[in-house]
C-alpha positions as CSV (number, residue, x, y, z in Angstrom):
1,M,91.8,67.9,104.2
2,Q,91.7,70.6,101.5
3,E,93.0,74.1,102.5
4,Y,91.9,77.4,101.0
5,F,93.7,80.7,101.3
6,V,92.3,84.2,101.5
7,Y,95.2,86.5,100.7
8,I,96.1,90.1,100.2
9,M,98.9,91.2,97.8
10,T,100.4,94.5,97.0
11,N,103.0,96.4,94.9
12,N,105.5,99.2,95.6
13,S,102.7,101.8,95.7
14,K,100.7,99.7,98.2
15,T,97.8,99.0,95.9
16,L,95.8,96.2,97.5
17,Y,94.5,93.0,95.8
18,T,92.4,90.4,97.7
19,G,91.9,86.9,96.4
20,V,91.1,83.3,97.2
21,T,92.9,80.1,96.1
22,N,93.4,76.5,97.0
23,N,97.2,76.7,96.3
24,I,98.9,79.8,97.6
25,T,102.4,79.1,96.3
26,R,101.1,78.6,92.8
27,R,98.8,81.6,92.9
28,V,101.6,83.9,94.2
29,Y,103.9,82.5,91.5
30,E,101.2,83.4,88.9
31,H,101.0,87.0,90.2
32,R,104.7,87.4,90.2
33,N,105.0,86.2,86.7
34,K,102.1,88.2,85.4
35,L,99.9,85.2,84.8
36,G,97.1,86.5,87.1
37,S,94.3,88.9,86.4
38,N,94.6,92.0,84.2
39,F,94.5,94.1,87.3
40,T,97.4,92.4,88.9
41,K,99.4,92.6,85.7
42,K,98.7,96.3,85.2
43,Y,99.6,97.2,88.7
44,K,102.4,94.7,89.2
45,I,100.9,93.1,92.3
46,T,103.7,90.8,93.3
47,K,104.1,90.9,97.2
48,L,102.1,88.6,99.5
49,I,101.5,90.6,102.7
50,Y,98.6,88.7,104.3
51,F,96.9,85.4,104.2
52,E,94.4,83.2,106.2
53,T,93.9,79.5,105.8
54,V,90.5,77.8,106.1
55,T,89.2,74.3,105.3
56,D,85.8,75.2,103.7
57,V,85.7,76.8,100.2
58,N,82.5,78.6,101.0
59,V,84.0,80.2,104.1
60,A,87.0,81.3,102.1
61,I,84.8,82.9,99.4
62,E,82.7,84.7,102.0
63,R,85.8,85.9,103.8
64,E,87.2,87.2,100.5
65,K,83.9,89.1,99.8
66,Q,83.9,90.5,103.3
67,I,87.5,91.8,103.0
68,K,86.9,93.2,99.5
69,G,83.9,95.1,100.9
70,W,85.9,96.8,103.6
71,V,87.3,100.4,103.3
72,R,91.0,100.6,102.7
73,Q,91.8,101.6,106.3
74,K,90.2,98.4,107.7
75,K,92.2,96.3,105.2
76,I,95.4,98.0,106.3
77,E,94.5,97.4,110.0
78,L,94.1,93.7,109.2
79,I,97.4,93.5,107.3
80,E,99.3,95.4,110.0
81,S,97.8,93.2,112.8
82,D,100.0,90.4,111.5
83,N,102.5,92.1,109.3
84,P,103.2,95.7,110.5
85,N,106.1,96.3,108.1
86,W,104.2,94.9,105.0
87,T,107.0,92.3,104.6
88,D,106.6,90.1,101.5
89,L,105.7,86.8,103.1
90,S,106.6,84.9,100.0
91,A,110.0,86.6,99.5
92,D,112.0,83.3,99.8
93,W,109.5,80.8,98.4
94,Y,111.0,80.5,95.0
95,D,114.8,80.6,95.7
């Protein structure tokens, strides 16, 4: 069964980036190595702070759109409901 990930990444200034992917480890690697979007390159978005897993690509895309449409405070509340210290969830993925 295919998995899709809706994720939020950040930088040292707590700029938020929301995306969707079918391979979270590859996508985070791309962000960390500046292979992602121009936005993530410009703002050095390298820390994974939140993600959800779903099995339907359409659900993942709709969830990404929903989160992107939220005000910043609601996104922060979502992040902090699972990750109150904004710990990089991918910190040890590439050791």
